[in-house]
N, C-alpha and C positions, 0 to 999 in steps of 0.2 A: 305512152311512147317509150320505146326501148332506149335505155341509156348505154348498154353494152351490146355489141354484136355477138360477143362470145364471153362466157364466164367458164373458166376451167378450174379443175382441182387436180393436183398431181404432186409429184416429188420435186423438191428443189435440190438440184445436184449441180456441182461445178465440174465440168468435164475437163479432163487433162488427156490430150490425145497424143499417142506415140505411133510412129511407123515402125513395124517390127516384121521380121521374117517369119515364115511358117515354122521354121525350126525353133525359133525363140518362143513363139506362141505355144508350141508343144512342150518345150522345156518348162514353161511356166504352168503347164497343166490347165490351160484355159480352154473352155469349150468354144469352138469357132462359130461365129455368126450369131451367137446367142448372148443373153444377159445372165450373169451369174452373181448372186448375192454373196458378199464377203464380209468378214468381220475385221476389226482393226488389226489383229495380228496377221491375218492373211494379206491385208493391204500392205503392211510393212514388208512382208516377204516378197510380194509381187513387185513393189517399187524397187527392191534391191536388184531385180533383173533388168530394169530399164534405166538404172542410174547412168547418167552421162548422155542419154539419148535426148534429142531435141523434143521439147514438149510444147503443145499449144493449149492454152487455157481459155475456156469460154463458159458462159452460162449454159446450163443444159437442163436435163429432165425432159421427158418426152412431151408432156403437155406444155411445159415451159417453152420449148422450142416452137410449138404450135401457136401459142398466144403471141409470141414475139413476131413470128412471120405474119400473122394477121394484122398486128399493130403496124408493122413496117409497111404493109401494103396500104395502110390508111384506115384500118378498122379500129374500133374501140374494144379493148379487152381488159378483163379482170382475172387475176390468178390467185387462187388460194393455195398456200404452201407453208412450209415451216423451215426456218434456218436456226443456227446457233449464234450466240454472241461471240463471233470470232471473225478473223479476217476474211474467210471464205463467205461467211454469211453477209458481211458488208458488201463484198464484191457482187454477190448474187442479187441483193436488194437494189444496189445501184445499177446493175445491168438491166433489171426490169424497168426501173425508173427512166433510164436513159433511152430505152426503146418505147417509152410511152405506155407501158402496161400498168394499170392500177392493181394494187395488191393489198392483202390483209397485213403484210409486213409493215406497212406504214402506220398501222394502229396497234400492232401487237409487239410486246416486249420479246426480244429474242431469248432463247433458252441458253443455259450453260451447256457446255459440251462441244461437239464437233459438227459442223455443217456437212451434209451429205456430199459425197464426191463419187465420180465415176472415171475409172481408167478405161479409155477407149483405145483399143489396140487394132491398128489398121495394117493388114497384110498386103503384099504386092498385087493381089487380085482384087483389091478395093473393098474386100469384106471387112466389116467391123465386128469386133468381139468385145463385150463390155463386162467389166468387173465393178460392181456397184457396192459401195459402202454407204449405207443409208444414214447413219448418224442421226442427227436431229429430225430428219424427215420421217424416221420410223415412228415418231411421236405425233405426227400429223393427226389431228382429231377434229371433232365438230366445232371446236372453238375457232378454227380457221375459216369457217363459213361466214359469209355476209349475206344473210337472207334477203335484205333489202336490195342488194345488188343482183342476186339471182333473179328476183322478181322482175327486175328492170332489164333483163337480158333477152336476146332473141334465142340463143342456143346455150345449153348447159352441157359441158364436155368433160368426160371422165377418162382418166388415164388408167388403162388396165393393170398397170404395175401395182396399183393400190390394192389389188386383190390379195397381195402378199402381206398386207398389214391389217390386223384386226381393227385398229382405231381409224386408219385411213379408209378402209372399206366402209366402216360405219358412217364416216363423214361423207363419202361419195354417195352412198345410198340415201342418206338424209338430204343431201343437196338435190338429188334426183327427185325425191318426194316433194320438196319445196318447188322445184321447177315445174313439175306436173301440176301441182296445186295452182300455180300462177299462169298456166298456159304457155310455159317456156318449152321449146323443143329440146330433146335430149340426144346426146351423142356419146359414143364410146369407141375407143381404139383398143383392140385386143392386145396390143403392145408387144408380146413375145410368146414364142412357143412354150417357154418354161412356165408362163402364167397359166396357159391352157392345161399343161400336163399336171401341174401341182396345185393350182388355185382355181380350178374351173368353177367351183361352187361360188366363189367370190365374184367371178365374171358374170355368172348367171344371176346373181343378186343385183348387179348393176344393170343388167339387161331388163330384169323385172318382167313385166308383161309386154315388153316391146319398146323399141327406140325409134327415134326419127332418123338417126344416121348411125351407121356402123362402118368402121374402118378396119381392114385386115389386109395383110400381105398374103401372097399365095401359100407360103409354108404354114402360116397360122391358120388359114382357112382350111387347108387340107387336114391339119391336125385336129381342128375343131370338129370337122365333119366326118373324119375317119375314112376319107376316100381321096383319090387324086382325079376323079372324074369331074371335069369342070362344070358340066351341066347340073350334076347332082349337088355340087357345092353351092352353085348360085341359087338353086331351088331351096336348099336348106337355109342359107343366109337370109333369103327374102322373108323367112318366117320370123326373123329377129328384129328387122327394122324396115321402115318405109322406104329408106334409101340406103343402098349398100355400095360401098366403094371397095373394090378388090384390086389392089395394086400388084402388078406382075413384072416389075423391074423394066428390063429393056423391051418387054412386049406391051408396055403401056398399062392401062387399067380398064376394068369393067365398072360401069356405074349402072345400077338398076334402081329405077324409081317408078312407082305406080305400076309395077309389073312389066315395065319396058326396059330392056337391057341394051346398052350401047357400049361397044368396045372402043375406047379412045386410044389412038396410037401414041406411042412414046416419042419423045424428042431424042434423036440420035445424039449420043455423047460418049466420049472416052471416059469410062468410069475410073475415078481416082480414089474415092472414099464414099461409101454408102451411108456413113453415119449421118443421121438426121433426115434422110430422104423421106421416110414415111411421115415424120412429124411435119416436114415442109409441105408435103402433099396435102395433109389434113388442114394446115393453116391456110394455104392458098385456096383450097376447095371451099372451106367455110367462109372465107372472105367473099368468094364469088357468089355463093348461095345467099349470103346476107346483103349482097349488093346487086341483086337483080339478074344474075346469070342463071341459065338453065343448069341442071345437073351435069350435062355433057360439057357445056362451056366451062363450068367450074372445075371439072376433072381435067380438061385440057390445060387450064391455068395451073392446076396442081401438078400435072405431068411436066410442064415447062419449068416450073420453079424447082421441082425435085431434080430434074436433069441438071439444072444449073448447080445445085448444091453437091450433086454426085461428081460433077466435073472438077471439083476443087477439094482441098483438104479442109476439114472443119464442118460443123453442124449448122452454121448460120450463114446467111448472106447479108450484105449491107442493105439498108433501107433504099439507098439510091439504086442498087442493082434490081431489087424487087420492084421498085417503081418503074424502072425501065421495062421490065418484063410485062408489067401490068399494062403499060401503054401499047404493047403489041396486041392486046386483046380489046382495046377500045377503038371503035369505029370513028 
């Protein structure tokens, strides 16, 4: 019997979100809509540009957001990650615990150094641009894995951002091997165009000989497939996973399972902040799949939850709000 609906591995990052103008974003030299890795000196320089602006701090990390969403909906989740022995590390571990997510941090001594952090810069058009300082999460390795918990899970989920870390990639691939060995389904999110452009071989290693679930947004899918032709993209992605979720923002999402494709309409919303939308979709979709929903029903739940997070500032919803959304889908 499965103990966890979802076991995930990914980066532990504390998000600090700022509302900025396009002019300020350009002055900071930040690539719009994408994730850029930065070092400590670059982080200090970027912070000097936003000094005095209101900031919102939350737990983050792509897979971290996904496991929290699934747990808030009522699922059981485990997250393998790494933090440092500092205030941000304590904040992150407590955030997972408060949201009911089991984690290796409970059993692992934190490292010296700095916990990873992400500056999320949101422009008036609701687009988010991210500058990520990996810190301790760059040292994520196989020691963060809990093989016994992987074996007791329904789905093993990998964050594509780990393709940029040699030790993190090794850990993700080893976890995938263990999952397959124990008959646990596998899932991957492509995460960001930058990962496809610069770390494609790492993503291919995580895909291996095929996945059960693959998540990508439209830009990522176009970059991966080298075309903007939707039918060609869907045909290519089907070769990578048994079920493919292709999110298209205000146009909803495609979900293809067992060769059958369904376009699931979006929920209309006035976009305020797209940070966390894809992570929320994945968390809600995987909750639905592990609780008896069809792929199309799970995608509809994912669209609804993602719309809710896009309509506010911040990458997370409250458990109460997600529970209310879930009740809309229960007969």
